[in-house]
C-alpha positions in Angstrom: 14.7 51.3 -30.2 17.0 51.2 -27.3 18.9 53.7 -25.2 22.1 54.3 -27.5 19.7 54.7 -30.6 18.0 57.7 -28.4 21.4 59.1 -27.6 22.7 58.8 -31.3 19.8 60.7 -32.6 20.2 63.5 -29.7 23.5 63.9 -31.2 22.7 63.9 -34.4 20.6 66.9 -33.4 23.1 68.5 -31.6 25.7 68.3 -34.6 22.7 69.5 -37.2 22.3 72.4 -34.7 25.9 73.3 -34.6 26.3 72.8 -38.6 23.3 75.6 -38.7 25.1 77.9 -36.9 28.4 77.8 -38.5 26.4 77.9 -41.6 24.7 81.1 -40.5 28.1 82.6 -39.5 29.5 81.9 -42.8 26.4 83.1 -44.8 27.0 86.5 -43.4 30.9 86.3 -44.5 29.8 85.0 -48.0 28.4 87.2 -50.9 28.6 84.7 -53.6 25.1 84.0 -54.6 25.9 80.5 -55.4 27.3 79.8 -51.9 24.3 81.8 -50.3 22.3 79.1 -52.4 23.8 76.2 -51.1 23.8 77.1 -47.5 20.1 77.7 -47.5 19.7 74.4 -49.0 21.3 72.8 -46.4 19.7 74.9 -43.7 16.4 73.9 -45.2 17.8 70.0 -45.3 18.9 69.9 -41.7 15.9 71.5 -40.5 13.7 68.9 -42.1 16.2 66.5 -40.4 15.6 67.9 -37.0 12.1 68.0 -37.2 11.9 64.1 -38.1 14.3 63.6 -35.2 12.4 65.7 -33.1 9.0 63.8 -33.9 10.8 60.4 -33.4 12.1 61.3 -30.0 8.9 62.3 -29.1 7.2 59.5 -30.3 9.7 57.1 -28.4 9.6 58.8 -25.1 5.7 59.0 -25.1 6.0 54.9 -25.6 
């Protein structure tokens, strides 16, 4: 994997973190149980992706 791919992974991590922050803010505004469930599922999926990206970056940077 080259530097460009590493940068793309970092960008994706930042994007997911921003989305999580928005989802947290939106969850406080929405009282609809269906919306709350969807937001919780998205947050869980995003967290799994972040964990995967972290693992991949550590593996790449450790060589």
